[in-house]
N, C-alpha and C positions, 0 to 999 in steps of 0.2 A: 503493503501500499505505499502511496504517494503522498506527503503533504504540503499543499502550500504553504507558502513564506508566510505568509500574515494569517490562516491558521497554524502553523508551529503552538504558539505563543498558547492558543487554544484549548481549553477538556472537557470531554464531555459533559463534568457539569457547570458548563460556564464559564468557568474562575478561568483569570487568564493565568498562566504559568512565571513563577520570576524570571526576569531573563538571566543571562549567563553575562557573568561580571568577571572583571577584572582578578587580579591574583591584588593590585589596592581598593579596589572595589570590595571585595570580600574581605577585606585586611578593619577596613571603617565604618563598613558594616556589623563586625564582631566587636569593635571597640563601640559604634553604638550603643551595641545591647552589654556590654561593662558599662557603657554612665551613669545606661538606666538600672541598672543590677546593683551599682554605690550607689546611687542618687544625685552624684556631682560629678562631673571630670575633677573638681577636685577630689575628692573623696575617694574617687578612684587614685590621683597621683599617689593620694600618703598609704593605700591598702597598695602600694609599687615604690615606697621608701621611697617616694623621690618630693620634689618641693609639693606643698603645694598649689600655690600659686606658677608651677613651672608650667611653662604656654606646650611643649613639645602636644599633649594630644588634644591642644583646643585648634594648632594650628594643622594638624589631619586628618583633626573631625569636619573640617570648616575649609580643610582642598583651598589655604589660605597657599598667595604667591609665594616665591622665597625671593626673596631681595636680590633685585639683580640675574634672576631670572626667569623666561618664561613657565617654566612649571611648578605648579603645586606642590607644598607639603608631601610625601609620602610617609607609610612607614616603612624602613626598610628589616631585612631579617634576623637580623641581630637582635630589633627596639624588640621585631615583632617576639621571640623565643626569647626575653627579658620577661615582657608581658604573664606570657606561656608560663616560665618558670616558678617565677614570684607567686603568684596565681594561684596552683597547682592547679594547671591546666593542661593538657593534652599537648603534647609535640605536633608543633600541627594546627592543631586546633583556629590559631587565627590566619591561616590558609584555607579551611575548609569552609565553604559554604552553610550557614546554619538549616536548617531540616527545617517542613515544612513548622514542623511540632514546635520545632524553639522559639524561631519568626511569631504563629499562627497565637489564634486565640482559643484554642484548644475547639475553633465547633471546623475547625477548617477543617472540613470535607476530607481535603488529603490528606493535613494530618492523625485524621484517624483512619484513614487507609493506610496511610504507613505503621501506622503503630502495630496493626492488626499485622498486616505482612509479617511485620518484623517477632513477632508474638508468636509465629507459624514452626511447626517446624519443616527443616531444609524438606522431608516427602510428602507434604505439602503443598508447596511451591505451585508444583505442575497442576494440580487441583481447583486452587488459587488463578492459574493464570488461565486459565480457561470458564473459570466463574467468571473474569471481567473480561476473557477473550467475546463470553457471549452477549452481553452489555454492550459491545463496542457497536455505532453504526459504522452500517454498508458505502463504501466510498462513493456519490455522486458522482456522473460525470455525463459533463453537456444540461448541466440539472436538470436530470435525471438516476431517477433510483435504478443501483445492475437491480 
């Protein structure tokens, strides 16, 4: 089955998927999650053992332009690993796109499906795939159904 580019981001439930992100965008998303968890960037700075008023996280969060350059501040590998280590996060967490469950409100159908699939034993995966496949609508060609 082929999917038109404009249709790729739509799911059967009518919800738009998250677009692909660059590593820098993923790190910024994860940074937002951490700031939300700690309630403020200042509190996150403190948890990291940095000065409460350290501007690094705010500059990265806001993608502020670097003085004398046309590029915004970005989180490098060293800083990502340092944050993970100091907060007890798994190595690579800052680089891994969050799941629907992590960014959703708990009622997102994709997160619920993801949670159910993760709880299945591997021998049940083929059955789950067949069940989901049965829900898939047939591809339409020239405005008609197959």
